[in-house]
N, C-alpha and C positions, 0 to 999 in steps of 0.2 A: 426582624425576624426572617432570614434564609435558609439555614442547617437544622435539619429534619431528618427527624429517628422516627421510619415504621417499624411496628411492630407489627410478625402476622402481613406486610407488603405480600408476598405471597399465595394469599389468598385470592374472595371473592373481590368484596368490597374495598381491600388493600392492596388489591393490586389496582384496581380505578382508581385510587386516591393516588398513587404512587404517580402513577400514570399524569394526574391533572397537578400534580406540584410539580410533577420536570416539565410540563408543557408553562410554568407559569414561572421559571425560571429556579427554585428551591435548588437546593442543594443536599439530594436527597441521599439518607442507607438506611436499608428494609436488614428487617432482626426475622426470621424465618427457618423452621430447626425442620420443612420442608415434611415436617409429618401428616398434612395435611390439605397441603398450598402442591404448589411445581414453581419451582427455579422457573419452567419458561414465562409465567406470570411477571416476574419481574421489572420492567422499565431497564432496557439496559443504556441509559438513561442512567441509574439508578448504583452507589455501591448496594453489594450485599454478603451480610456478615450467614451463618447459616451457624446457628445459635439457639437455643433454648434457656425458652427465660425460668423452668425451675433448676436451671442451672445457679443459682445464683453469683459466684466467681464470672462466668460466661458473660450475663447481662452487662454485670461492673461493665468487665472490660471491656466490652463493645460501648457503651457510656462514656467511661472515661477516656479512651481511646476517637472519640468523632465529637464526643460536647457537644452534644444541637444544645438550639434556644429550645427546641420544643419537640415533644414527641406524641406522635397519634400510635395510640393502642388497640393495635387491633384481634392478637395473637388471644385466640380463646377456644376452648369446643364448644359449638353451637347449638346440638341435636337436642331438643325437649325431650322428645319421646327417650333417649340414649342416654338420658340424666336421669331419668325416672328408673331407667331398667339396674345400671349404674354410676350411683352418686359420687361415691371416691374420687373417679378420677376426673369428675370434672373442679371438685372442692381442690385436687393436688396441683391440677396445669392452672385450669382458669386462678384461685383463688391466691395458691401457692407463687406462682409467675407474677401475679400482679401485686404482690408482695414484696418479689425479689424487685420486680423493672419498680416502684416508690423506694425504694435503697438504695438503687442502685442513680435515682431521679436525688434522691437528700445527695448524696454524696461527689456528686459531681455537679451542684451544683446551675442542672437545665428548669427555665421556669415556668413553661411552661403546658400542661395534657390535656390533651383532647383524648375521651375513651367510648369507644364500641362504645357501649350498653346498651337499653332493649325496655320496650314493655311488659318484658315477662316481671321487670318490675313491678308491678301495680297488680297482675292475678289477673283478678276476675272485680273490672271495676262498677263503681259503687253509678259513673255515670260517662254517660259517649255521647259525645266526642271526648279524650281526653284528655285533662290539663295535667299539667305537674304540680298540684295540689291535691292531690286524689292520694286516700294511703298507701303502702307501697308493705303488697303483701302477698310476696310472690306464691305461685302456685306448682312451682318444681326445684329441682333440685337448682338444673340454668337460671331459673330467672333470682335464685338465691345466691350463686355465686354471683353471680355482676350484682348486686348488690353488696355484697360483704367487699368486692375490691372496687362496688362508690363510696363508702365507708373510709374504708385503706386511708384511700386516695384523697379522699374528704382531710382527713386528721394530719395524716403526716404532712400532703399542701398548705395547710396552715403550722404545721410549727415547722418546718425547714421549706414552708419561704417558693413553694409554686402554687399553680392556679390554674387547679384543676375543668375542665369541662367536659357535661356527662349528654353524651347526645343517643337519645333515648330515644331508638328509630323501630319503627314500624316494622312489617313486611319485607323486606330489596327486592327490586324484582330488572327485570331487565340485562341489558347488556350494552360494550360500546363495538367498532369496530372489531377490535383487537383482542378482546376481554369481555371475559362474562362467567359462565356458574359451569364448576367444572370436581361437585363435590366429589368424595367417595367411601361410602359409598349417598346417588343423589336421596335424598331425603324433600327437599321444596320440590312447591305442588308443580312449578309453574315446567323449570325444567323434566319434572317426572310426567310428566304432559305432552310435554315435546315430544321426550325418547317415544314414550308411545306412536305417536304419529310419525316418526322415523321409522317404524319397527322396534326398536331396541327393548321393548317389551308389550305383553298383552293388554294389557289394562292398567285405570289408575283404584286403587280401594278409596273407598270414600270415609275414613271412619268417623265417623255419626253424621244417621239424619235424620234426626229426629231430635236435634235440637228448637228455641224459637226463633225461630228466624222463618224468612221466604218464601224457603226452597225446603228447610230440613237439615240442613248442613249451614258450620260453621264462617260467622264475617270478619276479615279479614280486608287492612290497608296495607296498597303498596303501593310502593316508594320506587322508582326508579334510582338506580346507583349511581347515574349518573349527578344524578339528586345529592343524593345522600355527598357525594363527594368532594361538590361543591359546597356543601355543610361544615364538614372537616373545616377547609381551608379556611371560609369564614372566622370559625371559634379557633384558628390559630391568630389566626391575625387580628380581631375584636379582640377589644377590652369586656369583656364577659366573665361570668363565673356559673354553674350549679349544672343544673341538670335542664335538656332543650328535648321537649316532642316531638319527630320527625317523620311527618306525614303527609299523602292526598288529600286527610281529608272526607275519605269518600270510602265508603266500603263493598267489598263483593260477596258475596257466598264462593265457596267451592264446585258447585254448580257451575256459577255465572264464571265462572274464570276459567274453568275446563269448554265452557259454549264458547269463551271468546278465543281459546286454542285452537277448536275447530273450526273457528267462521277464517281465523287466521290460514291456520295447514293447509285447512281442506278437507284434511280426515277423520274419522271415526271418534275412537276413543271413546274405546269405550270402559265402563263402569262394574261395581262392584262396590253392594253396602258391605260396612265391618260394623262390630261395635267400637264406642268412645274409646280415644287415648286417655290414659291420666296428662294432665296440668293441662290439655284444654281447655281455652276462652271460648264463650260464647259467640260474643259479638270484639275484636281491636280497633275502636278506629283514634287514632291522632288531634287532636288540639292541635295545631302550630302554631297558635297565634305569637306566642314570647319568642320561640325563631323566626318567626317574620318582623317582630317591635327591635328583637337587639341585637339578632346576628343581620339581619336585612336579608332574611333566605326566604324563600315562597316556591315550588316546586312547578317545573318547567317541562318535564320531560315522562311523568306520571299518569298519564293517564291510562288506562289495564289495557287499551291496543295496542298502544308502542313501546309498552313493560312487552306485552306480549310480541309481537312482531320485530322487538332490540332481539329478544330471547332467540325468536327462530331463525334471524339471520343469521347472528351467529351460531347459531347451534350446526346450520346449511353449511357454514362455507369455515366450519374448524367439525369436521360431523369427529375427529378420535381426540380434541380436546386442541393440544395447545404443541406447537413444536418448536422445533430447535432458535431457541436468542440467544445471539452471546450475550455477555455481563464481567461486567469489572468486578471482582472482588476483593474487600480490602481484608 
């Protein structure tokens, strides 16, 4: 399998995965509408198609032209809080986009799909660490949109003969020397802390300080973006299907992550306590045993200090985000 199409390849995890695929000699085409991604983030070795998955004809045309052997699907809205304030765009973008992609894949004979899913499909788990056998009870529109998409791909793949793999990862973090987090607006904890250290914001809001955890703030599992990229490649190459949880297996509170950012940057990073946000679970930590057994995947870079240090290095070397890079367009 050498010809791969990546949706959302101008985004954070998609761009790092595209870079790795190119490094490994894959022939990669990125499809992205650039609504929330950056053209400059797309590896110049990849072909680029500007198209929106909500446009069924556009994505069908792209797949018919490229005829990929596999698709890696990142394109989606991802913010939990935003999904709870304004749910309809999440269903339109995430679910309709996935439906159009499934239809296009069925039409062009593509045999493999690797879908960027999320631990948010579980909601508040019955047990931590979390394995793939837990009940699927999303507590946010974002999580629900990903679960619906999984079900679409499961049924369409079964009937039309392509194999879906769902990578349910936890909190992506870190950066490579060339690619990092640059959301518009930024809402993720580590880049927000680093922006505060750079003087680009006054401080951080703590959404909930009364949770039943060791310091009252939520616990999350952070997995390095380089580890996530490698998991997507393994999922393409291995004869596997179904869901895999991806995380470091270790949980850190919000305050512990901020303390790591303070330690690495040498900056104060002030905080202010606020109320809880809708859709936030108390503790989300992965059991990635299935991924280790069946994919041969184990995180290599996901120590919290390594995640924060690599993100800090990228922020310092890219203070204004991405520069201009030459691309080929198809």
